[in-house]
C-alpha positions as CSV (number, residue, x, y, z in Angstrom):
1,M,16.8,2.5,4.5
2,I,13.2,1.8,5.5
3,F,10.5,4.5,5.9
4,I,8.2,3.9,8.9
5,N,4.9,5.7,8.4
6,P,2.6,5.0,11.3
7,Q,-0.3,6.9,9.7
8,W,-3.5,5.3,11.0
9,Q,-6.1,8.0,10.4
10,G,-6.7,6.7,6.9
11,S,-8.4,3.7,8.4
12,G,-10.9,5.7,10.4
13,L,-11.0,6.8,14.0
14,T,-9.1,3.9,15.8
15,D,-5.4,3.8,16.0
16,E,-4.5,0.1,15.9
17,L,-2.4,0.7,12.8
18,K,-0.1,3.1,14.6
19,F,0.8,0.3,17.1
20,G,1.1,-2.1,14.2
21,A,3.7,0.1,12.5
22,E,5.6,0.6,15.7
23,T,5.8,-3.2,16.2
24,L,7.0,-3.7,12.7
25,S,9.6,-0.9,13.3
26,L,10.9,-3.0,16.2
27,Y,11.1,-6.1,13.9
28,F,13.4,-4.1,11.5
29,N,15.5,-2.8,14.4
30,N,18.8,-3.5,12.6
31,F,17.9,-1.4,9.5
32,D,18.4,2.3,9.0
33,K,15.0,3.9,9.4
34,T,13.3,7.2,9.0
35,T,9.9,7.6,10.8
36,I,7.3,10.0,9.6
37,P,5.9,12.0,12.5
38,L,2.2,11.9,13.2
39,S,0.1,15.1,13.1
40,A,-1.8,16.4,16.0
41,K,-4.5,18.0,13.9
42,K,-8.2,17.3,14.6
43,L,-9.8,14.2,13.3
44,T,-12.6,15.9,11.4
45,T,-14.2,14.9,8.2
46,I,-13.6,17.5,5.4
47,D,-14.6,17.1,1.7
48,N,-15.9,13.5,2.4
49,I,-12.5,12.4,3.9
50,K,-12.3,11.3,7.5
51,C,-9.3,12.8,9.4
52,Y,-8.6,15.0,6.4
53,E,-6.2,17.5,8.0
54,P,-3.8,15.1,9.8
55,I,-3.6,12.9,6.7
56,L,-2.9,15.8,4.5
57,E,-0.2,17.2,6.8
58,Q,1.5,13.7,7.1
59,T,1.3,13.2,3.4
60,S,3.0,16.6,2.7
61,L,5.7,15.8,5.2
62,F,6.4,12.3,3.8
63,R,6.5,13.9,0.3
64,Q,9.2,16.4,1.4
65,I,11.3,13.8,3.3
66,L,11.2,11.4,0.3
67,A,12.0,14.2,-2.2
68,D,15.0,15.2,-0.1
69,S,16.3,11.6,0.2
70,K,16.8,11.3,-3.6
71,L,16.6,7.5,-3.2
72,N,16.1,5.4,-6.3
73,K,14.6,2.5,-4.3
74,V,12.0,2.9,-1.5
75,S,10.9,0.5,1.2
76,T,8.0,1.6,3.4
77,I,6.2,0.2,6.4
78,G,2.7,1.4,7.3
79,G,0.3,2.3,8.7
80,D,-2.7,2.5,6.4
81,C,-2.7,2.1,2.6
82,G,-3.2,5.9,2.1
83,I,0.6,6.4,2.6
84,E,1.1,4.8,-0.8
85,I,0.4,7.9,-2.8
86,V,3.8,9.3,-1.9
87,P,6.3,6.5,-2.7
88,I,4.4,5.2,-5.7
89,S,4.1,8.6,-7.4
90,Y,7.8,9.3,-6.5
91,L,9.1,6.2,-8.1
92,N,6.7,6.5,-11.1
93,K,8.2,9.9,-11.8
94,M,11.8,8.7,-11.4
95,Y,11.3,5.7,-13.7
96,Q,9.2,7.8,-16.2
97,E,6.1,5.6,-15.8
98,D,8.0,2.4,-16.8
99,I,6.9,0.7,-13.6
100,C,4.3,-2.0,-12.9
101,I,2.4,-1.6,-9.6
102,V,1.8,-5.1,-8.2
103,Y,-1.0,-4.4,-5.8
104,I,-1.5,-7.4,-3.5
105,D,-4.6,-6.5,-1.5
106,A,-8.1,-7.8,-0.8
107,H,-9.4,-4.3,-1.6
108,A,-9.0,-2.1,-4.7
109,D,-8.5,1.2,-3.0
110,L,-10.2,2.8,-6.0
111,N,-12.8,5.0,-4.4
112,T,-13.1,8.7,-4.7
113,P,-14.3,10.8,-1.6
114,D,-17.7,11.0,-3.2
115,S,-18.0,7.2,-4.0
116,S,-16.5,5.9,-0.8
117,P,-19.1,4.4,1.6
118,S,-16.7,4.7,4.6
119,K,-15.0,8.0,3.7
120,A,-11.8,6.4,4.9
121,F,-8.8,7.6,2.9
122,H,-7.2,4.1,2.9
123,G,-9.8,3.1,0.4
124,M,-8.8,6.0,-2.0
125,P,-5.0,5.9,-2.7
126,L,-5.0,4.2,-6.1
127,R,-7.8,6.4,-7.4
128,T,-5.9,9.4,-6.2
129,L,-2.7,8.2,-7.9
130,L,-4.8,7.8,-11.1
131,G,-5.6,11.5,-10.8
132,E,-9.1,11.5,-9.4
133,G,-10.2,12.6,-6.0
134,N,-9.3,15.4,-3.7
135,E,-7.3,18.1,-5.4
136,K,-5.0,18.9,-2.5
137,F,-3.9,15.3,-2.3
138,I,-3.5,15.1,-6.1
139,D,-1.4,18.2,-5.9
140,L,1.0,16.3,-3.6
141,L,1.7,13.6,-6.2
142,F,5.1,13.5,-7.9
143,S,3.3,12.0,-10.9
144,K,0.1,10.1,-11.9
145,L,-0.4,6.5,-12.8
146,N,-2.2,5.0,-15.8
147,P,-4.7,2.1,-15.2
148,E,-2.6,-0.2,-17.3
149,Q,0.3,0.1,-14.9
150,I,-1.6,-1.7,-12.1
151,C,-1.8,-5.4,-11.6
152,Y,-4.2,-6.4,-8.8
153,V,-3.5,-9.7,-7.0
154,G,-6.0,-11.1,-4.5
155,L,-9.0,-8.7,-4.8
156,R,-12.1,-10.0,-2.9
157,D,-14.1,-7.1,-1.5
158,L,-15.0,-4.4,-4.1
159,D,-17.5,-1.5,-3.9
160,E,-19.7,-1.1,-7.0
161,P,-17.9,2.1,-8.2
162,E,-14.6,0.2,-8.0
163,K,-16.0,-2.7,-10.0
164,E,-17.2,-0.2,-12.7
165,Y,-13.9,1.5,-12.9
166,I,-11.9,-1.7,-13.2
167,S,-14.3,-2.9,-15.9
168,R,-14.3,0.3,-17.8
169,H,-10.5,0.5,-17.9
170,N,-10.0,-3.3,-18.4
171,M,-7.6,-3.4,-15.4
172,T,-5.6,-6.5,-14.7
173,T,-7.0,-8.6,-11.8
174,I,-5.4,-11.9,-10.7
175,T,-7.3,-13.9,-8.1
176,N,-4.6,-16.4,-7.1
177,C,-1.0,-16.0,-5.9
178,Q,1.0,-17.6,-8.7
179,Y,3.9,-15.8,-10.4
180,A,3.2,-17.4,-13.7
181,D,-0.2,-15.6,-13.9
182,I,1.3,-12.1,-13.5
183,Q,4.6,-12.7,-15.3
184,N,3.4,-11.5,-18.7
185,K,1.9,-8.3,-17.2
186,I,5.1,-7.4,-15.3
187,E,7.3,-8.1,-18.3
188,N,5.7,-5.1,-20.1
189,F,7.7,-2.9,-17.7
190,K,11.3,-2.5,-16.7
191,N,10.6,-1.9,-13.0
192,V,8.2,-3.2,-10.4
193,Y,6.7,-1.8,-7.2
194,I,5.1,-4.2,-4.7
195,H,2.3,-3.2,-2.4
196,L,1.2,-5.7,0.2
197,D,-1.8,-5.1,2.4
198,L,-1.7,-7.9,5.0
199,D,-5.5,-8.2,4.8
200,V,-5.0,-10.4,1.7
201,L,-3.8,-13.2,4.0
202,D,-6.2,-15.8,5.3
203,K,-7.1,-15.1,8.9
204,S,-6.1,-18.6,9.9
205,E,-2.6,-17.7,8.8
206,F,-2.4,-14.1,10.1
207,E,-5.2,-12.5,12.0
208,F,-3.4,-9.2,12.9
209,S,-4.6,-7.0,10.1
210,M,-7.3,-4.3,9.9
211,F,-9.7,-6.3,7.9
212,P,-8.4,-9.9,7.7
213,T,-9.8,-12.2,5.0
214,T,-12.0,-14.8,6.8
215,S,-12.0,-17.4,4.1
216,N,-9.9,-18.4,1.0
217,G,-7.3,-15.8,1.8
218,F,-3.7,-16.3,0.6
219,L,-1.2,-18.4,2.5
220,V,1.9,-16.7,3.9
221,S,4.2,-19.1,2.1
222,D,2.5,-18.4,-1.3
223,V,2.8,-14.6,-0.9
224,A,6.4,-14.9,0.2
225,H,7.2,-17.1,-2.8
226,L,5.5,-14.7,-5.1
227,I,7.5,-11.8,-3.8
228,E,10.7,-13.8,-4.0
229,K,10.0,-14.7,-7.6
230,I,9.2,-11.1,-8.6
231,K,12.5,-9.9,-6.9
232,K,14.5,-12.6,-8.6
233,H,13.2,-11.9,-12.2
234,H,12.5,-8.2,-12.2
235,N,13.9,-4.9,-11.0
236,V,11.9,-4.2,-7.9
237,V,12.3,-0.5,-6.9
238,G,9.7,-0.2,-4.2
239,F,8.0,-2.4,-1.6
240,C,5.4,-1.4,1.0
241,I,3.7,-3.4,3.7
242,T,0.6,-2.0,5.2
243,E,-2.3,-2.5,7.7
244,S,-0.7,-4.7,10.4
245,T,-2.3,-4.5,13.9
246,A,0.2,-6.8,15.6
247,T,1.4,-5.4,18.9
248,T,4.1,-7.9,19.8
249,L,7.0,-9.4,17.9
250,E,5.7,-12.8,18.6
251,Q,2.5,-12.0,16.6
252,L,4.7,-11.2,13.6
253,D,6.4,-14.7,13.6
254,A,3.8,-16.0,11.2
255,I,4.7,-13.6,8.5
256,K,8.5,-13.7,8.9
257,P,8.9,-15.2,5.4
258,I,7.2,-12.1,4.0
259,L,8.9,-9.5,6.2
260,D,12.3,-10.8,5.4
261,Q,11.7,-9.8,1.7
262,I,11.5,-6.1,2.5
263,E,15.1,-5.4,1.6
264,I,15.4,-4.4,-2.1
């Protein structure tokens, strides 16, 4: 089972990520899938969060669908990174916080509504999961994370409040894409969740992401190999791919080695 969540409003006011999720859904045509419906609510900014109402409604619906599923492993396709508060908090509760979140992303997603320069919710999911941010979103969490559960891989573009939070909590940040460098961190936990924002890839390798890395991004082959290694040596219970803007299956050809790792 793969959840398709075409939520795009977390990235702002343009809907490229909706079409990206739809294209990825076509790629996984042979899988059982459940698609989270999009809200028709107005795209207004409330409490310093753009498109607050549709995101809240979609998050609530995703929460209910996942709760009813009673799955012990969850694969998700986005959409924007804001969707992550549901599957991560669900699995964190199921595995009683014995889970490492391997967050492969060029961005930390650690802003609060007050600290966010963009007010886009896709920059807030991890801070929300850590229990800080908008109370209505926090109330939708199945559980909260601790900073030591997070292992960042590939961070490049941080806002100052995010840098301060990472430093204050001594969070794990790995700049390269080698399994050996994250192995010790992961081995502290029995279970692993993999988050992959495609913006971590170098633009020369894959340009169809919301904010592609223009220099020194990761190679597709390296990311695929990292995920393969994690799956081989650890109990991966969740995997999410986010922020694709590809509109044709041909545009996804470049990341086929990554996409074919989605099954857990």
